[in-house]
C-alpha positions in Angstrom: 118.0 129.4 83.1 115.0 128.9 80.9 113.0 127.5 83.8 114.0 130.3 86.1 113.1 132.9 83.5 109.7 131.4 82.8 108.8 131.1 86.4 110.0 134.7 87.2 108.1 136.1 84.2 104.9 134.4 85.2 105.1 135.5 88.8 105.6 139.1 87.8 102.8 139.0 85.2 100.2 137.6 87.6 101.1 138.7 91.1 99.5 142.1 90.8 96.2 140.5 89.6 95.8 137.2 91.5 95.6 136.3 95.1 96.2 133.2 97.2 93.7 130.3 97.3 95.6 127.0 97.5 97.8 126.7 100.6 101.4 125.7 100.8 100.6 122.6 102.9 101.4 120.4 99.9 102.8 116.9 99.4 105.3 116.2 96.6 102.6 115.9 93.9 101.3 119.4 94.8 98.1 118.1 96.4 96.5 119.5 99.5 93.1 119.5 101.3 93.6 123.0 102.9 92.6 126.2 101.1 93.2 129.7 102.4 90.4 131.3 104.4 91.4 134.9 103.5 91.9 137.1 100.5 95.6 138.1 101.1 97.8 138.1 98.0 99.8 134.9 97.8 101.8 132.7 95.4 102.8 129.1 96.1 105.7 127.3 94.3 106.3 123.6 94.8 109.9 122.9 94.0 109.5 119.2 94.0 106.7 119.2 91.5 108.1 122.4 89.8 104.6 123.8 89.8 103.4 127.3 90.8 99.9 128.2 91.9 98.4 131.7 91.7 94.8 132.4 92.6 92.1 134.5 94.2 89.6 133.5 96.8 87.0 136.1 98.0 85.1 135.9 101.2 82.9 138.4 103.1 82.9 139.1 106.8 81.1 136.5 108.9 78.9 133.9 107.2 79.2 134.5 103.5 79.7 132.8 100.1 83.1 132.1 98.7 84.2 132.3 95.1 87.6 132.4 93.4 89.9 131.0 90.7 93.5 129.7 90.3 96.0 129.6 87.5 98.6 126.8 87.7 101.7 126.1 85.6 104.4 123.5 85.4 107.1 125.0 83.1 109.7 122.3 83.7 110.1 118.9 85.3 113.9 119.0 85.7 113.9 119.0 89.5 111.3 116.4 90.2 113.6 113.3 89.8 115.6 114.6 92.8 112.5 114.3 95.1 110.1 111.9 93.2 110.2 108.5 91.5 108.4 109.7 88.4 108.4 112.9 86.4 105.4 114.4 84.9 105.3 116.6 81.7 105.0 120.4 81.7 101.4 121.5 82.0 99.2 124.6 82.4 95.6 125.0 83.7 93.3 126.7 86.1 90.4 126.2 88.5 87.3 127.9 89.8 85.9 127.5 93.3 82.6 128.3 95.0 81.9 127.7 98.7 80.7 128.9 102.0 82.5 130.7 104.9 81.5 129.7 108.4 78.9 127.0 107.6 79.1 125.7 111.2 81.2 128.0 113.3 79.8 130.9 115.2 80.7 134.6 114.7 83.5 136.0 116.8 81.1 137.9 118.9 79.3 134.7 120.0 82.4 132.7 120.8 83.9 132.2 124.2 87.1 130.7 125.5 85.4 127.3 125.6 84.5 127.4 121.9 86.5 124.8 120.0 85.5 125.5 116.4 86.9 129.0 115.8 86.4 129.1 112.0 85.5 126.9 109.1 85.0 127.1 105.3 83.8 124.6 102.6 84.2 124.9 98.9 83.9 123.0 95.6 86.8 123.4 93.2 86.7 122.5 89.5 90.2 122.2 87.8 91.4 121.8 84.2 95.0 121.1 83.1 96.5 120.6 79.7 99.8 118.8 78.7 101.4 117.6 75.5 104.0 114.9 75.3 105.1 111.8 73.3 104.8 108.2 74.2 106.5 105.1 72.7 104.9 101.9 73.8 107.5 99.5 72.3 110.1 99.2 69.5 107.5 97.9 67.1 105.1 101.0 67.4 105.7 104.5 66.3 105.8 107.3 68.9 102.5 109.0 69.4 101.9 112.6 70.5 99.5 112.7 73.4 97.3 115.7 74.2 96.0 115.1 77.7 93.1 117.1 79.1 92.8 116.6 82.9 89.6 117.4 84.8 89.0 117.4 88.5 86.1 118.1 90.8 87.1 118.4 94.5 85.0 119.1 97.5 86.9 120.4 100.6 86.1 121.3 104.1 88.6 123.1 106.4 88.3 124.1 110.1 90.4 126.0 112.6 90.0 124.3 116.0 91.1 125.4 119.4 93.0 122.7 121.3 94.9 122.7 124.6 98.2 124.5 124.1 97.7 124.7 120.3 95.4 125.4 117.4 94.5 122.8 114.8 94.0 123.5 111.1 92.1 120.5 109.7 91.3 119.7 106.1 89.5 117.0 104.2 89.0 116.8 100.4 87.6 114.2 98.1 86.4 114.1 94.5 86.9 112.6 91.1 89.5 113.4 88.4 90.7 112.3 84.9 94.4 111.3 85.2 97.1 109.2 83.5 100.0 107.0 84.4 103.0 109.0 83.0 104.5 109.1 86.5 104.9 105.3 86.3 106.5 105.3 82.8 110.2 105.7 82.0 111.0 109.2 80.9 113.0 109.5 77.7 113.8 111.8 74.8 112.2 111.0 71.4 114.5 111.8 68.5 112.9 112.3 65.1 115.3 112.7 62.1 114.3 115.7 59.9 117.2 116.3 57.4 120.0 114.0 56.3 122.9 115.0 54.2 123.0 114.2 50.5 125.9 112.4 48.8 128.8 114.5 47.9 128.7 116.9 51.0 129.9 116.5 54.5 127.8 114.0 56.4 125.3 115.5 58.8 121.8 114.8 60.2 119.3 117.2 61.8 116.9 115.8 64.3 114.1 117.1 66.5 114.1 116.1 70.2 110.9 116.0 72.3 110.3 114.8 75.8 108.5 111.5 76.0 107.8 108.4 77.9 108.3 104.7 77.2 105.7 102.1 78.2 102.0 101.4 78.0 100.3 104.8 78.3 96.9 104.8 80.0 94.2 107.3 81.0 91.9 106.6 83.8 89.4 108.0 86.4 90.8 108.5 89.9 89.0 109.2 93.2 91.4 111.3 95.3 91.0 111.6 99.0 93.3 114.1 100.9 93.5 114.9 104.6 95.7 117.4 106.6 96.0 117.9 110.3 98.2 120.9 111.0 99.3 121.4 114.6 100.1 125.0 115.5 101.6 125.4 119.0 100.5 128.6 120.8 104.0 129.0 122.2 105.6 128.9 118.7 102.8 130.0 116.4 105.1 130.4 113.4 106.0 126.7 113.3 103.3 124.4 111.9 103.5 120.6 111.8 101.3 118.8 109.2 100.3 115.2 109.3 98.8 114.3 106.0 97.4 111.5 103.9 97.0 111.3 100.1 95.1 108.4 98.5 93.3 107.2 95.4 90.2 105.0 96.0 89.7 104.0 92.4 90.6 100.5 91.2 93.4 101.6 88.9 96.5 103.0 90.7 94.9 102.5 94.1 97.2 103.7 96.8 97.4 105.5 100.2 100.3 107.8 101.1 101.0 109.2 104.6 103.6 111.7 105.7 104.5 114.6 107.9 105.7 118.1 107.1 107.1 121.1 108.9 106.4 124.7 107.7 107.2 128.2 108.8 104.3 130.6 108.7 103.7 134.2 109.6 103.2 134.6 113.4 99.5 134.0 114.4 98.5 133.4 110.7 99.0 129.7 109.9 97.5 130.0 106.4 100.3 132.4 105.2 103.0 129.8 104.9 106.5 131.2 104.0 108.0 127.7 103.2 108.5 124.2 104.4 109.1 120.6 103.6 107.2 117.4 103.8 108.2 113.7 103.8 105.8 111.1 102.5 105.7 107.4 101.6 103.9 106.3 98.5 103.8 102.6 97.3 107.0 101.8 99.1 108.8 104.9 97.8 109.7 108.0 99.8 108.6 111.4 98.5 110.2 114.7 99.5 108.6 118.1 98.9 110.0 121.6 99.2 107.3 124.3 99.0 107.7 128.1 99.1 104.9 130.6 99.6 105.0 134.4 99.2 102.4 136.6 100.9 101.7 140.2 100.2 
């Protein structure tokens, strides 16, 4: 109930002001290489990662500069164990983006039926997130409160390509980010005694419970690389099939994840995704994502 109230309140507070930037073509961790190429109002909620994304991306007609921002929140992590191996703590943050619309594609007036590159856009996104949680490395060390500040710089390029019998929405993104390994630790509840009954009265104890993690906590620099190839059949333009990869090229926690997803979008508008699911495979463990998008 608390999670539902928090999510609903946030959606109502920001929907009137913010518009869609990040797409719903997401894997279980909420990552994507595809960003919207329009300024329609949009909210994305990743059920698997219990994270919502609200933002605005402005573009002019034809060749023009892009700019925008996002607000992200993760009010709860209660659902993530159903779909993911590790749970990450609640967090909040935001991002700003700058870029270019149509850096390589021609204007609509100059295109013909033989033109393959219909539209494209490139942007650079800077993201900040903040989370607070406790860690307990072992029985011989006191629990420590961690205040983690995450930073990420991501460069992305997206293109809409005309193919035989279908359209292709292609995305590539790479960058650098400050991350941690809480998704690899064992989640627990840290209990701290506050008050204990004195002699002569009924025995009781009051304690404070906080979410935490057990294991060796570590912060590190990651080098994310994301790709998406969304196939949009012209006969069924409201069904989109996404083949994606997610990887980290840095030495610590190096991995590559592949997967496929199926999404339902507005007819003839593949960036306005109404919802879908994706199945991935990361370090020998399957990941399942349910994503919902609302367009206005």
